[in-house]
C-alpha positions as CSV (number, residue, x, y, z in Angstrom):
1,X,25.4,1.9,-12.1
2,X,21.6,1.6,-12.7
3,X,19.1,3.1,-10.3
4,X,17.2,0.6,-8.2
5,X,13.7,1.9,-7.2
6,X,12.5,0.3,-4.0
7,X,9.2,0.2,-2.1
8,X,9.0,-1.0,1.5
9,X,5.9,-1.6,3.5
10,X,6.8,-0.6,7.1
11,X,5.2,-2.2,10.2
12,X,4.2,-0.7,13.5
13,X,4.3,3.0,12.4
14,X,1.9,5.5,10.8
15,X,3.8,5.6,7.5
16,X,2.1,3.1,5.1
17,X,4.9,2.9,2.5
18,X,8.5,4.1,2.0
19,X,9.8,4.7,-1.5
20,X,13.4,5.3,-2.3
21,X,16.0,4.9,-5.0
22,X,19.5,3.6,-4.6
23,X,22.1,4.7,-7.2
24,X,25.8,4.1,-6.7
25,X,25.1,3.0,-3.1
26,X,23.5,6.4,-2.3
27,X,19.9,7.2,-1.3
28,X,17.8,9.4,-3.5
29,X,14.1,10.4,-3.7
30,X,13.2,9.0,-0.3
31,X,9.5,9.4,0.2
32,X,7.3,8.4,3.2
33,X,3.6,7.9,2.4
34,X,1.6,8.7,5.5
35,X,3.1,9.5,8.9
36,X,4.1,12.9,10.3
37,X,4.6,14.9,7.1
38,X,6.9,17.5,8.4
39,X,9.2,15.0,10.1
40,X,9.3,12.6,7.2
41,X,9.8,15.4,4.7
42,X,12.8,16.7,6.7
43,X,14.2,13.3,7.0
44,X,13.9,12.7,3.3
45,X,15.9,15.9,2.5
46,X,18.6,15.0,5.0
47,X,19.0,11.6,3.5
48,X,19.3,12.8,-0.1
49,X,22.7,11.6,-1.5
50,X,23.7,9.8,1.8
51,X,25.5,6.4,1.5
52,X,23.2,3.5,2.3
53,X,25.5,2.1,5.1
54,X,25.7,5.6,6.7
55,X,21.9,6.0,6.7
56,X,21.4,2.6,8.1
57,X,23.9,3.2,10.9
58,X,22.3,6.6,11.8
59,X,18.7,5.4,11.7
60,X,18.8,2.0,13.3
61,X,17.2,1.9,16.8
62,X,15.4,5.3,16.7
63,X,12.1,4.8,18.5
64,X,8.8,6.6,18.3
65,X,6.8,6.7,21.6
66,X,6.3,3.1,22.8
67,X,6.0,1.5,19.3
68,X,9.4,-0.2,19.5
69,X,10.3,1.3,16.1
70,X,9.9,4.5,14.1
71,X,9.7,5.6,10.5
72,X,13.5,6.2,10.4
73,X,14.1,2.8,12.0
74,X,11.8,1.2,9.5
75,X,13.8,2.7,6.6
76,X,16.9,1.3,8.3
77,X,15.3,-2.1,8.3
78,X,14.4,-1.7,4.6
79,X,18.0,-0.8,3.8
80,X,19.2,-3.8,5.9
81,X,17.3,-6.0,3.4
82,X,19.4,-4.5,0.6
83,X,22.4,-6.7,1.8
């Protein structure tokens, strides 16, 4: 299956852009532009090779302070748009 490179513009968080690739329904090359570098770098490494549905399930509803969302939750929203 062909790789699908995606770019998502999150709302309500410090991250300005989320880039990722989906190949064979698995996440690759997840990259957060802006935000808490250590946290987003760790998240990116943990998500490498994870199935899209599993990532969405694990990340949905994670909140950052009183923002009502977070960088992980924004990625889950981006993945929800994949359907």
